[in-house]
C-alpha positions in Angstrom: 5.7 25.4 -11.2 6.1 24.4 -15.0 8.2 21.7 -14.2 5.9 20.1 -11.9 3.2 20.4 -14.3 5.1 18.4 -16.7 6.1 16.0 -13.9 2.6 15.5 -13.4 1.3 14.9 -17.2 4.4 12.2 -17.6 3.1 10.5 -14.4 -0.6 10.4 -15.8 0.5 9.1 -19.2 2.0 6.1 -17.5 -1.3 5.2 -15.6 -3.4 2.5 -17.7 -7.1 1.4 -16.9 -5.8 -1.6 -15.3 -4.0 0.4 -12.6 -7.3 2.5 -12.3 -9.0 -0.9 -11.9 -7.0 -2.4 -9.3 -7.1 0.6 -7.1 -10.9 0.6 -7.5 -10.9 -3.0 -6.4 -8.7 -2.0 -3.3 -11.0 1.1 -2.3 -14.3 -1.3 -2.9 -12.8 -3.6 -0.2 -12.3 -1.2 2.3 -16.1 0.4 1.6 -17.6 -3.0 1.9 -15.7 -3.8 5.2 -16.8 -0.2 6.4 -20.4 -0.6 5.4 -20.3 -4.6 7.2 -18.9 -2.8 10.6 -21.3 0.2 10.1 -24.4 -2.2 9.8 -23.2 -4.0 13.0 -22.2 -1.0 15.4 -24.3 1.5 16.6 -23.0 4.9 15.3 -23.2 8.2 17.0 -26.5 9.4 14.9 -28.3 6.2 15.4 -28.1 6.7 19.3 -31.8 7.8 19.9 -31.5 7.8 23.7 -28.7 10.7 23.8 -30.7 14.3 24.2 -28.4 17.3 23.7 -28.3 18.0 27.5 -26.7 14.6 28.1 -24.7 14.3 25.1 -22.6 17.6 26.1 -22.1 16.3 29.8 -18.7 16.5 31.0 -17.1 13.2 31.8 -14.1 13.9 34.2 
């Protein structure tokens, strides 16, 4: 376990703020895409027409 901790510490020292900023920008792109899709699609919790009885019906 000590060896793993050592490897992690060395790896974290190699990460720069530039690396974090690139990762953040990439994640923000996916978040923006998700929000755009969520704004145009009906999400399950937004479906007001369903009742507990109809949403649990077997569809076989």
